C-alpha positions as YAML, in Angstrom:
chain: A
units: angstrom
residues:
- id: 1
  name: MET
  ca: [-13.17, -22.43, -8.82]
- id: 2
  name: LYS
  ca: [-9.98, -21.64, -6.82]
- id: 3
  name: GLN
  ca: [-8.69, -18.11, -7.82]
- id: 4
  name: ARG
  ca: [-4.85, -18.88, -8.56]
- id: 5
  name: VAL
  ca: [-1.62, -16.91, -7.36]
- id: 6
  name: THR
  ca: [1.74, -17.80, -8.23]
- id: 7
  name: VAL
  ca: [5.07, -17.58, -5.83]
- id: 8
  name: THR
  ca: [8.16, -17.42, -8.03]
- id: 9
  name: ALA
  ca: [11.42, -17.35, -6.04]
- id: 10
  name: CYS
  ca: [13.95, -14.86, -7.05]
- id: 11
  name: THR
  ca: [16.60, -13.41, -4.33]
- id: 12
  name: SER
  ca: [18.45, -10.83, -6.29]
- id: 13
  name: TYR
  ca: [17.51, -8.07, -7.93]
- id: 14
  name: GLN
  ca: [20.04, -8.29, -10.92]
- id: 15
  name: GLN
  ca: [17.63, -7.92, -13.79]
- id: 16
  name: ASP
  ca: [18.04, -10.65, -15.74]
- id: 17
  name: LYS
  ca: [16.87, -12.51, -12.82]
- id: 18
  name: VAL
  ca: [13.97, -11.15, -12.50]
- id: 19
  name: ASP
  ca: [13.18, -11.06, -16.07]
- id: 20
  name: ARG
  ca: [13.38, -14.78, -16.11]
- id: 21
  name: ALA
  ca: [11.07, -14.82, -12.11]
- id: 22
  name: VAL
  ca: [8.74, -12.21, -13.71]
- id: 23
  name: SER
  ca: [8.35, -14.49, -17.19]
- id: 24
  name: GLU
  ca: [7.98, -17.70, -14.74]
- id: 25
  name: ALA
  ca: [5.52, -15.74, -12.79]
- id: 26
  name: LEU
  ca: [3.11, -14.97, -15.63]
- id: 27
  name: GLU
  ca: [3.58, -18.44, -17.00]
- id: 28
  name: PRO
  ca: [0.86, -20.43, -15.36]
- id: 29
  name: LEU
  ca: [-1.57, -17.42, -15.46]
- id: 30
  name: GLY
  ca: [-0.97, -17.54, -19.67]
- id: 31
  name: GLY
  ca: [1.28, -15.02, -19.52]
- id: 32
  name: MET
  ca: [1.14, -11.30, -20.18]
- id: 33
  name: ALA
  ca: [-0.45, -12.48, -23.22]
- id: 34
  name: ALA
  ca: [-3.72, -13.21, -21.28]
- id: 35
  name: PHE
  ca: [-4.23, -10.32, -19.95]
- id: 36
  name: VAL
  ca: [-2.33, -7.76, -22.74]
- id: 37
  name: SER
  ca: [-3.58, -7.69, -26.76]
- id: 38
  name: PRO
  ca: [-1.55, -5.70, -29.29]
- id: 39
  name: GLY
  ca: [-1.93, -1.73, -29.39]
- id: 40
  name: GLN
  ca: [-3.26, -1.53, -25.71]
- id: 41
  name: LYS
  ca: [-2.39, 1.01, -23.69]
- id: 42
  name: VAL
  ca: [-1.46, -0.42, -20.22]
- id: 43
  name: LEU
  ca: [-1.04, 1.52, -16.65]
- id: 44
  name: LEU
  ca: [1.41, -0.16, -14.60]
- id: 45
  name: LYS
  ca: [0.21, 1.43, -10.91]
- id: 46
  name: CYS
  ca: [3.85, 1.43, -8.85]
- id: 47
  name: ASN
  ca: [3.81, 1.76, -5.00]
- id: 48
  name: LEU
  ca: [6.28, 5.40, -5.37]
- id: 49
  name: LEU
  ca: [4.86, 6.55, -1.74]
- id: 50
  name: MET
  ca: [7.46, 9.03, -1.73]
- id: 51
  name: LYS
  ca: [10.81, 9.87, -3.03]
- id: 52
  name: ARG
  ca: [13.08, 7.33, -1.33]
- id: 53
  name: ARG
  ca: [16.06, 4.79, -2.90]
- id: 54
  name: PRO
  ca: [15.40, 1.49, -4.15]
- id: 55
  name: GLU
  ca: [17.40, -0.06, -1.16]
- id: 56
  name: THR
  ca: [15.02, 1.11, 1.43]
- id: 57
  name: ALA
  ca: [11.73, -0.90, 0.39]
- id: 58
  name: THR
  ca: [9.60, 1.56, 0.13]
- id: 59
  name: THR
  ca: [9.00, 1.57, -3.29]
- id: 60
  name: THR
  ca: [8.39, -0.90, -6.25]
- id: 61
  name: HIS
  ca: [11.99, -1.74, -7.33]
- id: 62
  name: PRO
  ca: [12.49, -0.75, -10.74]
- id: 63
  name: ALA
  ca: [13.64, -3.80, -11.58]
- id: 64
  name: VAL
  ca: [10.57, -5.77, -11.09]
- id: 65
  name: ILE
  ca: [8.96, -2.77, -12.90]
- id: 66
  name: ALA
  ca: [11.19, -2.92, -16.10]
- id: 67
  name: ALA
  ca: [10.66, -6.67, -16.44]
- id: 68
  name: VAL
  ca: [6.88, -5.99, -16.30]
- id: 69
  name: VAL
  ca: [7.50, -3.27, -18.67]
- id: 70
  name: LYS
  ca: [9.50, -5.98, -20.91]
- id: 71
  name: GLN
  ca: [6.53, -7.96, -21.03]
- id: 72
  name: VAL
  ca: [3.77, -5.38, -21.34]
- id: 73
  name: GLN
  ca: [5.83, -4.70, -25.26]
- id: 74
  name: ALA
  ca: [6.36, -8.41, -25.92]
- id: 75
  name: ALA
  ca: [2.45, -8.71, -25.97]
- id: 76
  name: GLY
  ca: [2.00, -5.93, -27.67]
- id: 77
  name: GLY
  ca: [1.27, -3.13, -25.08]
- id: 78
  name: THR
  ca: [2.14, 0.50, -24.24]
- id: 79
  name: ALA
  ca: [3.65, 0.92, -21.02]
- id: 80
  name: LEU
  ca: [2.85, 4.11, -19.19]
- id: 81
  name: LEU
  ca: [4.34, 3.96, -15.61]
- id: 82
  name: GLY
  ca: [2.93, 5.91, -12.41]
- id: 83
  name: ASP
  ca: [0.71, 6.59, -9.35]
- id: 84
  name: SER
  ca: [-0.05, 9.37, -6.76]
- id: 85
  name: PRO
  ca: [2.48, 9.69, -3.92]
- id: 86
  name: GLY
  ca: [1.85, 11.15, -1.14]
- id: 87
  name: GLY
  ca: [2.06, 14.94, -0.81]
- id: 88
  name: PRO
  ca: [0.66, 17.22, -3.91]
- id: 89
  name: PHE
  ca: [0.13, 15.85, -6.75]
- id: 90
  name: THR
  ca: [2.37, 17.95, -9.41]
- id: 91
  name: LYS
  ca: [4.78, 17.35, -12.11]
- id: 92
  name: GLY
  ca: [7.83, 18.43, -10.24]
- id: 93
  name: LEU
  ca: [7.12, 16.42, -7.15]
- id: 94
  name: LEU
  ca: [6.61, 13.40, -9.90]
- id: 95
  name: GLU
  ca: [9.99, 14.56, -11.42]
- id: 96
  name: GLY
  ca: [11.90, 14.12, -8.02]
- id: 97
  name: ILE
  ca: [9.87, 10.45, -7.67]
- id: 98
  name: TYR
  ca: [10.76, 8.87, -10.96]
- id: 99
  name: ASP
  ca: [14.56, 9.95, -10.25]
- id: 100
  name: THR
  ca: [14.98, 9.00, -7.18]
- id: 101
  name: CYS
  ca: [12.87, 5.85, -7.05]
- id: 102
  name: GLY
  ca: [14.60, 4.82, -10.41]
- id: 103
  name: LEU
  ca: [12.01, 4.98, -13.11]
- id: 104
  name: THR
  ca: [13.65, 7.53, -15.12]
- id: 105
  name: ALA
  ca: [16.08, 5.12, -15.54]
- id: 106
  name: VAL
  ca: [13.72, 2.53, -16.64]
- id: 107
  name: ALA
  ca: [11.85, 4.96, -18.71]
- id: 108
  name: LYS
  ca: [15.26, 5.31, -20.71]
- id: 109
  name: GLN
  ca: [16.07, 1.94, -21.00]
- id: 110
  name: THR
  ca: [12.87, 0.20, -22.11]
- id: 111
  name: GLY
  ca: [11.51, 3.43, -24.17]
- id: 112
  name: CYS
  ca: [8.47, 3.19, -21.83]
- id: 113
  name: GLU
  ca: [6.72, 6.47, -21.04]
- id: 114
  name: LEU
  ca: [6.32, 8.10, -17.20]
- id: 115
  name: ASN
  ca: [2.75, 9.88, -16.49]
- id: 116
  name: PHE
  ca: [3.20, 13.56, -15.86]
- id: 117
  name: ASP
  ca: [-0.39, 14.06, -16.27]
- id: 118
  name: THR
  ca: [-1.63, 15.35, -12.67]
- id: 119
  name: GLU
  ca: [-5.16, 15.65, -13.41]
- id: 120
  name: ALA
  ca: [-8.08, 13.69, -12.17]
- id: 121
  name: VAL
  ca: [-11.49, 12.29, -13.52]
- id: 122
  name: GLU
  ca: [-14.58, 11.75, -11.17]
- id: 123
  name: GLN
  ca: [-15.34, 7.83, -11.49]
- id: 124
  name: ARG
  ca: [-19.11, 6.99, -10.43]
- id: 125
  name: TYR
  ca: [-19.88, 3.55, -9.10]
- id: 126
  name: THR
  ca: [-23.21, 2.25, -8.81]
- id: 127
  name: GLY
  ca: [-22.24, -1.61, -6.92]
- id: 128
  name: SER
  ca: [-21.11, -0.08, -3.32]
- id: 129
  name: SER
  ca: [-22.86, 1.49, -0.38]
- id: 130
  name: ILE
  ca: [-19.94, 3.19, 0.58]
- id: 131
  name: ILE
  ca: [-18.80, 5.34, -2.73]
- id: 132
  name: GLN
  ca: [-20.51, 6.31, -4.94]
- id: 133
  name: SER
  ca: [-18.03, 8.01, -6.64]
- id: 134
  name: LEU
  ca: [-14.53, 9.89, -6.12]
- id: 135
  name: PRO
  ca: [-11.44, 11.19, -8.11]
- id: 136
  name: ILE
  ca: [-8.70, 8.87, -9.86]
- id: 137
  name: ILE
  ca: [-5.92, 10.00, -11.63]
- id: 138
  name: ARG
  ca: [-6.91, 10.69, -15.25]
- id: 139
  name: ALA
  ca: [-3.87, 8.25, -16.43]
- id: 140
  name: ALA
  ca: [-5.74, 5.34, -14.64]
- id: 141
  name: THR
  ca: [-9.26, 6.15, -16.24]
- id: 142
  name: GLU
  ca: [-7.73, 6.32, -19.70]
- id: 143
  name: ALA
  ca: [-6.18, 3.04, -19.45]
- id: 144
  name: ASP
  ca: [-7.02, -0.08, -21.60]
- id: 145
  name: VAL
  ca: [-5.52, -2.58, -18.78]
- id: 146
  name: ILE
  ca: [-4.50, -1.53, -15.39]
- id: 147
  name: ILE
  ca: [-1.54, -3.71, -14.01]
- id: 148
  name: ASN
  ca: [-1.31, -3.08, -10.12]
- id: 149
  name: LEU
  ca: [2.78, -3.13, -8.87]
- id: 150
  name: PRO
  ca: [2.90, -3.30, -5.09]
- id: 151
  name: LYS
  ca: [5.49, -3.79, -2.57]
- id: 152
  name: LEU
  ca: [5.43, -5.94, 0.30]
- id: 153
  name: LYS
  ca: [5.17, -3.84, 3.18]
- id: 154
  name: THR
  ca: [3.46, -3.68, 6.32]
- id: 155
  name: HIS
  ca: [1.39, -0.88, 7.56]
- id: 156
  name: GLY
  ca: [0.30, 0.66, 10.07]
- id: 157
  name: ILE
  ca: [-3.43, 0.65, 9.44]
- id: 158
  name: THR
  ca: [-4.09, -2.59, 7.38]
- id: 159
  name: LEU
  ca: [-1.49, -4.75, 8.55]
- id: 160
  name: LEU
  ca: [-0.08, -5.12, 5.15]
- id: 161
  name: SER
  ca: [0.09, -3.33, 2.44]
- id: 162
  name: ALA
  ca: [0.09, -5.40, -0.87]
- id: 163
  name: GLY
  ca: [-2.31, -5.35, -3.33]
- id: 164
  name: VAL
  ca: [-5.80, -4.00, -2.41]
- id: 165
  name: LYS
  ca: [-4.07, -1.26, -0.39]
- id: 166
  name: ASN
  ca: [-1.81, -0.17, -3.02]
- id: 167
  name: LEU
  ca: [-4.80, 1.21, -5.31]
- id: 168
  name: PHE
  ca: [-5.10, 3.80, -2.68]
- id: 169
  name: GLY
  ca: [-2.61, 5.55, -4.84]
- id: 170
  name: LEU
  ca: [-5.21, 6.45, -8.03]
- id: 171
  name: ILE
  ca: [-7.24, 8.62, -5.66]
- id: 172
  name: PRO
  ca: [-5.07, 12.35, -6.22]
- id: 173
  name: GLY
  ca: [-2.52, 13.60, -4.44]
- id: 174
  name: LEU
  ca: [-3.93, 15.30, -0.98]
- id: 175
  name: THR
  ca: [-7.54, 14.28, -2.48]
- id: 176
  name: LYS
  ca: [-5.89, 10.82, -0.27]
- id: 177
  name: ILE
  ca: [-6.82, 13.00, 2.85]
- id: 178
  name: GLU
  ca: [-10.31, 13.26, 2.75]
- id: 179
  name: TYR
  ca: [-10.49, 9.79, 2.99]
- id: 180
  name: HIS
  ca: [-8.91, 9.20, 5.78]
- id: 181
  name: MET
  ca: [-10.88, 12.16, 7.31]
- id: 182
  name: ARG
  ca: [-13.72, 10.60, 6.29]
- id: 183
  name: MET
  ca: [-12.88, 7.52, 7.85]
- id: 184
  name: PRO
  ca: [-11.02, 7.54, 10.81]
- id: 185
  name: ASP
  ca: [-12.16, 3.71, 11.61]
- id: 186
  name: HIS
  ca: [-9.58, 1.37, 10.56]
- id: 187
  name: GLN
  ca: [-12.55, -1.18, 9.51]
- id: 188
  name: ASP
  ca: [-14.37, 1.57, 7.53]
- id: 189
  name: PHE
  ca: [-11.13, 2.38, 5.65]
- id: 190
  name: SER
  ca: [-10.78, -0.99, 4.69]
- id: 191
  name: ALA
  ca: [-13.93, -1.55, 3.30]
- id: 192
  name: PHE
  ca: [-13.67, 1.35, 1.51]
- id: 193
  name: LEU
  ca: [-10.02, 0.41, -0.35]
- id: 194
  name: VAL
  ca: [-11.95, -3.11, -1.38]
- id: 195
  name: GLU
  ca: [-14.44, -0.93, -3.03]
- id: 196
  name: LEU
  ca: [-11.31, 0.90, -4.36]
- id: 197
  name: CYS
  ca: [-10.28, -2.42, -5.81]
- id: 198
  name: ARG
  ca: [-13.51, -3.47, -6.94]
- id: 199
  name: LEU
  ca: [-14.21, -0.47, -8.97]
- id: 200
  name: ILE
  ca: [-10.60, -0.48, -10.55]
- id: 201
  name: GLN
  ca: [-10.86, -3.73, -11.37]
- id: 202
  name: PRO
  ca: [-6.67, -4.24, -12.19]
- id: 203
  name: ALA
  ca: [-6.15, -6.92, -14.99]
- id: 204
  name: LEU
  ca: [-3.70, -8.21, -13.13]
- id: 205
  name: THR
  ca: [-1.58, -7.65, -9.60]
- id: 206
  name: ILE
  ca: [2.47, -8.52, -9.68]
- id: 207
  name: THR
  ca: [3.80, -7.69, -5.95]
- id: 208
  name: ASP
  ca: [8.15, -7.19, -5.34]
- id: 209
  name: ALA
  ca: [8.60, -9.53, -2.60]
- id: 210
  name: ILE
  ca: [11.84, -9.89, -3.30]
- id: 211
  name: VAL
  ca: [12.84, -7.70, -0.55]
- id: 212
  name: GLY
  ca: [10.06, -6.61, 1.54]
- id: 213
  name: MET
  ca: [9.57, -4.08, 4.30]
- id: 214
  name: GLU
  ca: [9.28, -5.39, 8.22]
- id: 215
  name: GLY
  ca: [8.35, -3.31, 11.03]
- id: 216
  name: ALA
  ca: [6.93, 0.20, 11.40]
- id: 217
  name: GLY
  ca: [5.74, 0.32, 7.58]
- id: 218
  name: PRO
  ca: [4.91, 1.52, 5.09]
- id: 219
  name: SER
  ca: [7.76, 3.96, 5.00]
- id: 220
  name: GLY
  ca: [9.39, 3.68, 8.67]
- id: 221
  name: GLY
  ca: [10.24, -0.17, 8.69]
- id: 222
  name: ASP
  ca: [13.37, -2.26, 7.59]
- id: 223
  name: PRO
  ca: [14.25, -4.04, 4.72]
- id: 224
  name: VAL
  ca: [13.66, -7.62, 5.09]
- id: 225
  name: PRO
  ca: [14.71, -10.69, 2.51]
- id: 226
  name: VAL
  ca: [11.93, -12.32, 1.04]
- id: 227
  name: GLY
  ca: [13.28, -13.74, -2.62]
- id: 228
  name: ALA
  ca: [9.43, -13.51, -4.16]
- id: 229
  name: ILE
  ca: [7.82, -12.52, -7.13]
- id: 230
  name: ILE
  ca: [3.80, -12.80, -5.92]
- id: 231
  name: ALA
  ca: [1.08, -12.81, -9.26]
- id: 232
  name: SER
  ca: [-2.70, -13.08, -9.67]
- id: 233
  name: PRO
  ca: [-5.12, -11.67, -11.23]
- id: 234
  name: SER
  ca: [-7.31, -11.88, -8.27]
- id: 235
  name: PRO
  ca: [-5.93, -9.08, -6.18]
- id: 236
  name: PHE
  ca: [-7.75, -10.76, -3.52]
- id: 237
  name: ALA
  ca: [-5.96, -13.67, -3.44]
- id: 238
  name: HIS
  ca: [-3.08, -12.82, -3.90]
- id: 239
  name: ASP
  ca: [-2.84, -10.65, -0.33]
- id: 240
  name: ILE
  ca: [-4.36, -13.65, 0.85]
- id: 241
  name: VAL
  ca: [-0.79, -15.58, -0.27]
- id: 242
  name: ALA
  ca: [1.09, -12.46, 0.38]
- id: 243
  name: ALA
  ca: [-0.37, -12.45, 4.39]
- id: 244
  name: LEU
  ca: [1.06, -16.11, 4.06]
- id: 245
  name: ILE
  ca: [4.49, -15.62, 3.27]
- id: 246
  name: ALA
  ca: [4.58, -12.57, 5.49]
- id: 247
  name: GLY
  ca: [4.00, -15.25, 8.80]
- id: 248
  name: VAL
  ca: [0.39, -13.44, 9.31]
- id: 249
  name: ASN
  ca: [-3.21, -14.91, 10.13]
- id: 250
  name: PRO
  ca: [-4.90, -13.58, 6.42]
- id: 251
  name: LYS
  ca: [-8.08, -12.38, 7.90]
- id: 252
  name: GLN
  ca: [-5.82, -9.76, 10.93]
- id: 253
  name: VAL
  ca: [-4.95, -8.02, 7.79]
- id: 254
  name: THR
  ca: [-7.91, -5.53, 7.63]
- id: 255
  name: THR
  ca: [-8.76, -5.35, 3.87]
- id: 256
  name: ILE
  ca: [-8.86, -9.17, 4.08]
- id: 257
  name: ALA
  ca: [-11.02, -8.85, 7.02]
- id: 258
  name: ALA
  ca: [-13.33, -6.63, 5.15]
- id: 259
  name: ALA
  ca: [-13.33, -8.74, 1.81]
- id: 260
  name: GLU
  ca: [-14.70, -11.25, 3.76]
- id: 261
  name: ARG
  ca: [-17.66, -8.90, 5.48]
- id: 262
  name: MET
  ca: [-18.43, -7.91, 2.17]
- id: 263
  name: GLY
  ca: [-18.48, -11.77, 0.57]
- id: 264
  name: ILE
  ca: [-15.92, -11.01, -1.94]
- id: 265
  name: HIS
  ca: [-13.46, -13.68, -0.47]
- id: 266
  name: ASN
  ca: [-14.05, -15.78, 2.24]
- id: 267
  name: GLY
  ca: [-10.17, -15.55, 3.37]
- id: 268
  name: GLN
  ca: [-9.31, -19.03, 3.56]
- id: 269
  name: PRO
  ca: [-5.93, -20.22, 1.87]
- id: 270
  name: GLU
  ca: [-7.77, -23.21, 1.11]
- id: 271
  name: ASP
  ca: [-9.57, -21.85, -1.46]
- id: 272
  name: VAL
  ca: [-6.90, -20.01, -3.21]
- id: 273
  name: GLU
  ca: [-4.43, -22.09, -5.69]
- id: 274
  name: ILE
  ca: [-1.00, -21.75, -5.20]
- id: 275
  name: VAL
  ca: [1.54, -22.67, -7.76]
- id: 276
  name: GLY
  ca: [4.81, -22.16, -5.96]
- id: 277
  name: ASP
  ca: [7.11, -23.36, -3.33]
- id: 278
  name: ILE
  ca: [5.40, -21.08, -1.02]
- id: 279
  name: ALA
  ca: [7.12, -22.36, 2.29]
- id: 280
  name: ALA
  ca: [10.62, -21.64, 0.48]
- id: 281
  name: VAL
  ca: [9.73, -18.01, 1.12]
- id: 282
  name: ARG
  ca: [8.02, -17.40, 4.10]
- id: 283
  name: ARG
  ca: [9.31, -15.23, 6.48]
- id: 284
  name: ARG
  ca: [7.58, -13.95, 10.01]
- id: 285
  name: PHE
  ca: [7.87, -9.83, 9.77]
- id: 286
  name: ARG
  ca: [8.50, -8.04, 12.48]
- id: 287
  name: LEU
  ca: [4.95, -6.31, 12.23]
- id: 288
  name: PRO
  ca: [3.83, -3.03, 13.66]
- id: 289
  name: GLU
  ca: [2.11, -2.08, 17.04]
- id: 290
  name: LEU
  ca: [-1.87, -2.33, 16.00]
- id: 291
  name: MET
  ca: [-4.48, -1.23, 18.68]
- id: 292
  name: PRO
  ca: [-8.00, -1.21, 17.76]
- id: 293
  name: ARG
  ca: [-10.15, 1.69, 18.35]
- id: 294
  name: VAL
  ca: [-11.78, 1.41, 21.74]
- id: 295
  name: ASP
  ca: [-15.47, 2.37, 20.71]
- id: 296
  name: PHE
  ca: [-16.58, -0.32, 23.30]
- id: 297
  name: LEU
  ca: [-16.12, 1.60, 25.91]
- id: 298
  name: SER
  ca: [-18.78, 3.80, 25.22]
- id: 299
  name: TRP
  ca: [-21.10, 0.50, 25.77]
- id: 300
  name: TYR
  ca: [-19.93, 0.69, 29.06]
- id: 301
  name: MET
  ca: [-19.62, 4.29, 30.35]
- id: 302
  name: PRO
  ca: [-20.89, 8.01, 28.91]
- id: 303
  name: ARG
  ca: [-19.80, 8.02, 25.41]
- id: 304
  name: ARG
  ca: [-17.48, 11.54, 26.72]
- id: 305
  name: LEU
  ca: [-15.74, 9.71, 28.76]
- id: 306
  name: ALA
  ca: [-15.57, 7.08, 26.89]
- id: 307
  name: ASP
  ca: [-13.83, 8.94, 24.19]
- id: 308
  name: MET
  ca: [-11.83, 11.12, 26.96]
- id: 309
  name: ILE
  ca: [-9.99, 7.63, 27.93]
- id: 310
  name: SER
  ca: [-9.75, 6.68, 24.17]
- id: 311
  name: LYS
  ca: [-7.96, 9.28, 23.26]
- id: 312
  name: ARG
  ca: [-5.36, 9.00, 26.30]
- id: 313
  name: ILE
  ca: [-4.61, 4.90, 25.53]
- id: 314
  name: SER
  ca: [-5.25, 5.09, 21.50]
- id: 315
  name: PRO
  ca: [-1.24, 5.09, 20.19]
- id: 316
  name: ARG
  ca: [-0.42, 8.53, 19.54]
- id: 317
  name: PRO
  ca: [3.15, 9.70, 16.80]
- id: 318
  name: VAL
  ca: [5.88, 11.32, 18.80]
- id: 319
  name: PHE
  ca: [8.69, 13.20, 17.60]
- id: 320
  name: VAL
  ca: [12.60, 12.64, 18.05]
- id: 321
  name: SER
  ca: [14.13, 15.80, 18.01]
- id: 322
  name: ASP
  ca: [17.77, 14.73, 17.08]
- id: 323
  name: VAL
  ca: [16.38, 13.35, 13.92]
- id: 324
  name: CYS
  ca: [13.48, 16.22, 12.95]
- id: 325
  name: VAL
  ca: [14.41, 18.47, 10.13]
- id: 326
  name: LYS
  ca: [11.60, 20.53, 10.54]
- id: 327
  name: CYS
  ca: [10.55, 20.24, 7.18]
- id: 328
  name: GLY
  ca: [6.82, 20.88, 7.46]
- id: 329
  name: ILE
  ca: [5.63, 17.61, 5.56]
- id: 330
  name: CYS
  ca: [3.77, 16.00, 8.52]
- id: 331
  name: VAL
  ca: [2.22, 19.49, 9.44]
- id: 332
  name: ARG
  ca: [0.82, 19.57, 5.57]
- id: 333
  name: SER
  ca: [-0.10, 15.58, 5.56]
- id: 334
  name: CYS
  ca: [-2.24, 16.06, 8.94]
- id: 335
  name: PRO
  ca: [-5.67, 15.18, 7.38]
- id: 336
  name: PRO
  ca: [-7.48, 17.07, 10.66]
- id: 337
  name: GLY
  ca: [-5.36, 19.85, 10.84]
- id: 338
  name: ALA
  ca: [-3.57, 18.51, 14.21]
- id: 339
  name: LEU
  ca: [0.11, 19.11, 13.63]
- id: 340
  name: LYS
  ca: [1.31, 22.78, 14.17]
- id: 341
  name: LEU
  ca: [4.95, 23.47, 13.16]
- id: 342
  name: GLU
  ca: [6.44, 25.62, 16.33]
- id: 343
  name: GLY
  ca: [9.25, 25.71, 18.16]
- id: 344
  name: LYS
  ca: [11.31, 22.81, 17.95]
- id: 345
  name: LEU
  ca: [9.26, 19.56, 17.29]
- id: 346
  name: PRO
  ca: [5.65, 19.84, 15.37]
- id: 347
  name: GLU
  ca: [3.06, 20.05, 17.86]
- id: 348
  name: LEU
  ca: [-0.01, 17.23, 18.43]
- id: 349
  name: ASP
  ca: [-3.42, 18.37, 19.48]
- id: 350
  name: LEU
  ca: [-4.64, 14.54, 20.79]
- id: 351
  name: ASP
  ca: [-7.97, 16.03, 20.28]
- id: 352
  name: LYS
  ca: [-8.25, 16.60, 16.48]
- id: 353
  name: CYS
  ca: [-5.47, 13.66, 16.10]
- id: 354
  name: ILE
  ca: [-7.11, 10.75, 14.07]
- id: 355
  name: ARG
  ca: [-4.57, 8.24, 14.18]
- id: 356
  name: CYS
  ca: [-4.13, 7.74, 10.72]
- id: 357
  name: PHE
  ca: [-0.68, 8.44, 10.51]
- id: 358
  name: CYS
  ca: [0.13, 9.88, 7.61]
- id: 359
  name: CYS
  ca: [2.31, 11.67, 9.40]
- id: 360
  name: HIS
  ca: [4.90, 8.64, 10.32]
- id: 361
  name: GLU
  ca: [4.00, 7.30, 7.10]
- id: 362
  name: MET
  ca: [5.33, 10.48, 5.31]
- id: 363
  name: CYS
  ca: [8.11, 11.63, 7.25]
- id: 364
  name: PRO
  ca: [11.11, 11.77, 4.97]
- id: 365
  name: PRO
  ca: [13.61, 11.22, 7.62]
- id: 366
  name: LYS
  ca: [11.76, 9.04, 9.88]
- id: 367
  name: ALA
  ca: [11.45, 11.22, 12.70]
- id: 368
  name: ILE
  ca: [8.24, 10.16, 13.58]
- id: 369
  name: LYS
  ca: [7.34, 6.63, 16.00]
- id: 370
  name: ILE
  ca: [4.12, 5.35, 17.03]
- id: 371
  name: HIS
  ca: [4.09, 5.54, 20.80]
- id: 372
  name: ARG
  ca: [1.37, 3.28, 22.50]
- id: 373
  name: PRO
  ca: [0.93, 4.79, 26.46]
- id: 374
  name: ARG
  ca: [2.00, 2.52, 29.23]
- id: 375
  name: LEU
  ca: [-1.95, 1.88, 30.38]
- id: 376
  name: ALA
  ca: [-2.65, 0.43, 26.85]
- id: 377
  name: ARG
  ca: [0.07, -2.02, 27.35]
- id: 378
  name: LEU
  ca: [-1.40, -2.62, 30.61]
- id: 379
  name: LEU
  ca: [-4.40, -3.41, 29.15]
- id: 380
  name: PHE
  ca: [-3.98, -5.15, 26.08]
- id: 381
  name: GLY
  ca: [-0.49, -6.20, 25.61]
- id: 382
  name: LYS
  ca: [2.32, -5.18, 23.45]
- id: 383
  name: GLY
  ca: [-0.50, -4.88, 20.28]
- id: 384
  name: GLU
  ca: [1.82, -6.65, 18.24]
- id: 385
  name: THR
  ca: [-1.04, -8.82, 16.21]
- id: 386
  name: ARG
  ca: [0.90, -12.38, 14.56]
...
């Protein structure tokens, strides 16, 4: 049976227009009442990566969040807004992010709650060979229903950040760093994200694709008008449609490819029932430059030499001196501790760098660029994946 995904046109964040678009997106799925029953506590898992204003297209727009809150309330549920952003998971950090990202205003307007519980609960998962247990923010474990509210963005590891990737924010604070450390290989990390999604089992995914992010996502890219709300009970089918809208071959999105390898979804658009005019909102996103790990070199040469060459041709973060404010967030966000703040700019130890690009993702002033050495460009071309 085909999994249904709705694509609803919406070109403005004007609240009444977003309210109408979200309602229309949910109607072919049975409305919010198909997912939320009276009295249920519903966590709306937003994308709140960092302290950025809505117009930067880094986080889920508050107008979309407010529209979903109203739908939950109309179905008789109680809405709780939350996420565990990058950096420490503290009440003070959450307050600043809620204020800047517009969620404090949403809570005042709708009467919904904001999550300030920074505790985590260890969740066991017996259906996976990848993870047996992992910490999840307590708000998610205590919710009756989880609704996933991503922002459609490019991503330097997964190519696109949408339904599946957004759930990584349910792992608390700096604990995320541990998982980057354990799985530096992009395929392994993507398989982990798929298993995390299966553990969480969001009832519904509704993506803010009114304005997305292209280029150096998920935080260093540029806003791109798309004009859509995407909704589905299946985050996997949802992400296939999100990829089509972004002008990307779905199977080149690493989480979709991982889901196919794991037998969860075959990644074929033909096996998704799309309700709505996808052609009207399709764009060709400017994508981040991706390069897979070059472990294949070890097939032809000693491992030590292969590792040395791999490090020299792999992409690396570089720092823009006239933009860097020496805040130290990149240093604190680096999983392997490859950065230290000394002198005018942070210094990078390439031997420790695992190319997770957390530093790039978490840099507030966008002072970090991803550089691909000239040798890599000669060997592999520009590296853009279409």
